C-alpha positions in Angstrom: 114.0 119.0 81.5 111.1 117.0 81.2 107.8 117.6 79.7 104.6 116.2 79.0 102.2 116.5 75.9 99.0 115.7 75.6 97.3 115.6 72.0 93.5 116.2 71.4 91.5 113.6 69.7 93.8 111.6 67.7 93.0 107.8 67.2 89.4 108.4 68.2 86.9 106.6 65.7 89.3 106.1 63.4 89.6 109.7 63.1 93.1 111.6 62.9 95.2 108.5 62.9 98.5 108.9 64.4 100.6 105.8 65.1 102.7 106.5 68.3 106.1 104.9 67.0 105.8 107.7 63.9 104.9 110.3 66.3 108.0 109.6 68.5 110.0 109.6 65.3 108.8 113.2 64.4 109.4 114.6 68.2 112.7 112.9 67.9 113.1 115.1 64.3 111.5 118.2 65.8 114.5 118.2 68.2 113.1 116.6 71.4 114.9 113.7 73.0 114.2 110.9 75.3 110.9 110.6 73.7 108.1 108.0 75.6 104.6 107.4 74.4 102.0 105.8 76.4 98.5 104.0 74.9 97.3 105.4 71.7 95.8 108.6 72.7 98.7 111.3 72.2 100.5 111.4 75.7 104.2 111.7 75.2 107.1 112.6 77.8 110.4 114.0 76.7 113.0 116.1 77.4 112.4 119.6 76.1 115.9 121.1 76.5 115.2 123.8 78.1 112.7 124.8 76.0 109.5 127.0 76.9 105.8 125.5 77.2 104.7 127.3 74.5 107.6 126.6 72.1 107.0 123.1 72.3 103.3 123.4 72.1 104.2 125.4 69.0 106.5 123.4 67.1 104.4 120.2 67.9 100.9 121.4 66.4 102.9 123.1 63.6 104.9 119.8 63.1 101.8 117.5 63.0 99.5 120.2 60.5 102.4 119.8 58.3 103.1 116.1 58.3 99.5 114.8 58.4 97.6 117.8 56.9 95.4 118.2 60.0 95.0 120.5 63.4 95.8 118.7 66.8 95.6 121.0 69.9 98.0 120.1 72.4 98.3 120.8 75.9 102.1 120.9 77.4 103.1 120.6 80.9 106.8 120.4 82.8 107.1 117.9 85.2 107.2 120.2 88.1 103.8 121.5 87.0 102.7 117.7 86.4 104.0 117.2 90.1 101.5 119.9 91.4 98.8 118.5 89.6 99.2 115.4 90.9 99.5 117.0 94.6 96.3 119.2 93.9 94.1 116.0 93.5 91.3 116.9 95.6 89.5 113.6 95.4 91.8 111.5 98.0 89.0 109.4 99.6 88.3 107.9 96.3 89.6 104.2 95.4 91.5 105.1 92.3 92.1 101.5 91.4 88.6 100.3 91.3 87.4 104.2 90.2 90.3 106.0 88.5 88.5 105.7 85.4 85.7 107.9 87.1 88.5 110.4 87.8 89.6 113.1 85.2 91.5 116.1 84.8 90.9 118.5 82.1 94.2 120.4 81.4 93.6 123.9 79.8 95.4 126.3 77.2 95.2 129.1 79.8 93.5 129.7 83.2 89.8 130.7 82.8 88.2 133.8 83.3 86.3 133.7 86.7 83.0 134.7 85.4 82.9 131.8 82.9 84.2 129.0 85.8 81.0 130.4 87.5 78.7 129.5 84.2 80.6 126.1 84.1 79.8 125.2 87.9 76.4 126.0 86.9 76.2 122.6 84.8 77.7 120.8 87.5 74.8 118.1 88.8 75.0 116.1 91.7 76.7 113.4 92.7 79.3 115.1 90.0 82.0 117.2 91.4 84.6 119.6 89.6 86.9 121.8 91.0 89.2 124.1 88.7 92.8 124.8 89.7 94.4 126.9 87.6 95.0 125.5 84.2 93.3 122.1 85.2 89.9 121.3 85.9 89.7 118.1 88.4 86.1 115.7 87.7 84.8 113.2 89.9 81.9 111.5 87.6 80.8 109.0 89.9 78.4 107.8 86.8 81.1 107.5 84.4 82.6 109.2 81.6 79.9 108.3 79.4 77.2 109.8 80.9 78.4 113.0 81.8 77.3 116.4 80.1 80.9 117.7 81.4 82.4 117.0 78.4 85.5 118.5 76.9 83.5 120.2 74.3 80.9 121.8 76.7 84.1 122.9 78.9 85.7 124.7 75.6 82.5 126.1 75.0 82.0 127.7 77.8 85.3 128.8 79.2 86.6 129.7 75.4 90.0 128.1 76.1 91.5 124.8 74.6 91.1 121.7 76.5 92.0 118.0 76.4 91.0 115.3 79.4 92.7 112.4 80.7 91.8 110.0 83.4 93.3 109.7 86.9 95.0 106.4 85.8 97.0 107.9 82.9 97.9 111.1 84.8 99.3 108.6 87.4 100.9 106.6 84.8 102.6 109.9 83.2 103.8 110.5 86.5 105.5 107.6 87.1 107.2 108.4 83.3 108.0 112.1 84.3 109.7 111.1 87.4 111.6 108.1 86.2 
């Protein structure tokens, strides 16, 4: 079964450096096959060989800690879950060719508490839009990712879950990789 793992906070501003060629080799050492990486931000498509998301997540996080000496939160989704994210995209009227970097999906470690979601929604400032759907948050940030107050750090603090974000162009590329 194909899966996607998303590593949070690697290769950003020279911090937590991991070369993708090395990451691919580690995944293979950890028993994962068909490993492909996409860009330097820690997007990996692989065959999980019937392993649970939890087991894969724990294997990757432990392996990175042992290999590199630092913690990296990891989110894992199956190909089926990834397709559901693609199908659930609420902003279909947005031109993703020109605006795809302003459209994001935040992948959460677990479904957040409804009261905390309500609190998060009070932080949305027009024209931005935010929709929570299970373990994902869909964001439309028309003024750009760099100008929003809806950062991953804020989302984690309010929802009290681990999170990592990808823009819609990356989501689409990973969709192509997981279905090929």
